[in-house]
C-alpha positions in Angstrom: 24.3 -50.3 -41.9 21.4 -47.9 -41.9 18.3 -47.8 -39.7 19.7 -50.8 -37.7 19.6 -53.0 -40.8 22.3 -54.8 -42.8 21.2 -53.6 -46.2 24.1 -55.1 -48.2 24.2 -58.7 -46.9 27.5 -58.1 -45.0 29.2 -56.7 -48.1 31.6 -53.8 -47.1 30.7 -50.3 -48.4 33.4 -48.0 -49.9 32.5 -44.3 -50.1 34.0 -40.9 -51.2 32.7 -37.5 -50.9 33.5 -33.8 -51.5 32.0 -31.0 -49.5 32.3 -27.3 -50.2 31.5 -24.9 -47.4 31.1 -21.1 -47.3 30.1 -19.6 -44.0 27.1 -21.6 -42.8 26.2 -23.2 -46.1 27.6 -26.6 -47.3 27.0 -28.3 -50.6 28.4 -31.8 -51.3 28.4 -35.0 -53.2 28.8 -38.5 -51.8 29.1 -41.7 -53.7 29.3 -45.3 -52.3 30.0 -48.7 -53.8 29.3 -52.1 -52.2 32.2 -54.4 -52.5 30.9 -57.8 -53.6 27.6 -56.6 -55.1 26.4 -54.2 -57.8 24.9 -51.7 -55.3 25.9 -48.0 -55.8 24.5 -44.9 -54.3 24.9 -41.2 -55.2 23.9 -38.4 -52.9 23.8 -34.6 -53.7 23.0 -32.3 -50.8 22.9 -28.7 -49.5 22.9 -27.9 -45.8 22.5 -24.7 -43.8 24.2 -25.0 -40.3 24.6 -21.8 -38.4 26.3 -21.7 -35.1 24.0 -20.1 -32.5 25.8 -19.6 -29.2 26.4 -23.2 -27.9 23.8 -24.7 -30.2 24.6 -26.2 -33.7 21.3 -26.4 -35.6 21.1 -27.6 -39.2 18.6 -28.0 -42.1 19.4 -29.9 -45.3 18.0 -31.4 -48.4 19.5 -34.4 -50.1 18.8 -36.0 -53.5 19.6 -39.7 -53.5 20.0 -42.1 -56.4 20.3 -45.9 -55.9 21.8 -48.2 -58.5 21.1 -50.7 -60.1 17.6 -50.3 -58.9 17.3 -46.9 -60.5 15.2 -45.5 -57.6 15.7 -42.1 -56.3 14.5 -40.1 -53.3 14.5 -36.6 -51.9 15.1 -36.3 -48.1 15.0 -33.4 -45.8 16.7 -33.3 -42.5 16.9 -31.1 -39.5 18.4 -31.3 -36.1 20.7 -29.8 -33.5 23.6 -30.5 -31.1 23.9 -28.8 -27.8 26.2 -29.3 -24.8 24.6 -30.5 -21.5 27.8 -30.8 -19.6 31.4 -29.6 -20.6 32.2 -33.2 -21.5 28.7 -34.3 -22.8 26.5 -33.2 -25.7 23.1 -34.2 -27.0 21.9 -34.4 -30.6 18.4 -34.7 -32.0 18.2 -35.5 -35.7 15.2 -36.1 -38.0 14.9 -37.1 -41.7 11.8 -37.1 -43.8 11.8 -39.2 -47.0 9.6 -38.4 -50.0 9.8 -42.0 -51.3 8.8 -43.6 -48.0 6.5 -40.7 -47.0 7.8 -41.2 -43.5 10.4 -39.9 -41.0 13.2 -41.3 -38.9 14.5 -39.8 -35.7 17.6 -40.2 -33.6 18.5 -39.0 -30.1 22.2 -39.2 -29.4 24.5 -38.6 -26.3 28.1 -38.2 -27.3 31.4 -37.2 -25.8 34.9 -36.7 -27.0 38.3 -36.3 -25.4 41.9 -35.7 -26.5 43.7 -38.8 -25.4 47.2 -37.6 -26.4 48.2 -34.7 -28.7 46.6 -35.2 -32.1 44.6 -38.2 -31.1 40.9 -37.8 -30.0 38.5 -40.5 -28.8 34.8 -40.3 -29.3 31.9 -42.3 -27.8 28.2 -42.2 -28.5 24.9 -44.0 -27.7 21.9 -43.5 -29.9 18.2 -44.4 -29.7 16.2 -44.3 -32.9 12.5 -44.1 -33.8 10.9 -45.1 -37.1 7.7 -43.2 -38.2 7.0 -44.8 -41.6 10.5 -44.4 -43.0 12.2 -47.9 -42.7 9.0 -49.9 -42.2 5.4 -49.4 -43.4 4.0 -51.9 -40.8 5.4 -50.6 -37.5 6.1 -47.2 -36.0 8.1 -47.0 -32.8 11.6 -47.7 -31.4 13.8 -49.0 -34.2 17.3 -49.8 -32.8 19.8 -48.7 -30.1 23.4 -48.1 -31.1 26.7 -47.5 -29.3 30.0 -46.7 -30.8 33.6 -45.7 -30.3 35.9 -43.8 -32.7 39.5 -42.7 -32.8 40.6 -39.6 -34.8 44.3 -39.0 -35.5 45.4 -35.7 -36.9 48.2 -37.0 -39.2 48.9 -33.5 -40.7 47.2 -30.2 -40.1 44.7 -30.8 -42.9 44.6 -34.7 -42.9 42.7 -36.9 -40.4 42.6 -40.6 -40.1 39.7 -42.2 -38.3 38.7 -45.7 -37.2 35.7 -46.9 -35.3 33.4 -49.7 -34.2 29.7 -49.7 -33.6 27.2 -52.2 -32.3 23.4 -52.0 -32.9 20.8 -53.7 -30.8 17.7 -54.5 -32.9 14.4 -53.1 -31.8 11.0 -54.5 -32.6 11.0 -52.6 -35.9 14.2 -54.3 -37.1 13.2 -57.7 -35.8 9.8 -57.6 -37.6 11.8 -57.1 -40.8 14.0 -60.2 -40.1 16.9 -58.2 -38.7 19.1 -58.9 -35.7 21.8 -57.2 -33.6 24.8 -56.0 -35.7 28.4 -54.9 -35.2 30.6 -53.2 -37.8 33.7 -51.1 -38.1 35.0 -48.4 -40.4 38.2 -46.7 -41.3 38.6 -43.5 -43.2 40.7 -40.6 -44.3 39.5 -36.9 -44.4 41.4 -34.0 -45.9 40.6 -30.3 -45.5 41.8 -27.6 -47.9 
């Protein structure tokens, strides 16, 4: 699910990635395969994300390849996360696509809390805005999304996560034939 749309006709997506971080700079590679179709995506990125007092700004550049279509894209992203209460944070994220010559924005409220030792719960609600990124014919609110995630620290350097999201289609998504969507995910993250 991206930009409030089911881009893979309900086929599940399996992904793997490796990130290398030194101080405030991260470089990484991410690859995804659609189970049940021939879709494959490769991403290479570099990101600068300094921590400035309570703010977490970032700036990144990503090179994307899509197979079997053979298309590619270069996207730049910028944004920040900042606390507005001890238990609540706000994020503003923006992405500009060279291929689409447009931008996509997301405003998110999110919270997290340790439920029991080694188990954290996260909640978020997001409003997005399309500016020539997902649709050429409409600029405006795209979709609204809410989600919940559980993160379990299995070992000091191993995390298991599971979550569920729901997206309410906005005018932009409905004009493209989309509708409301729900989806879940499970994953494993290792740090070294």
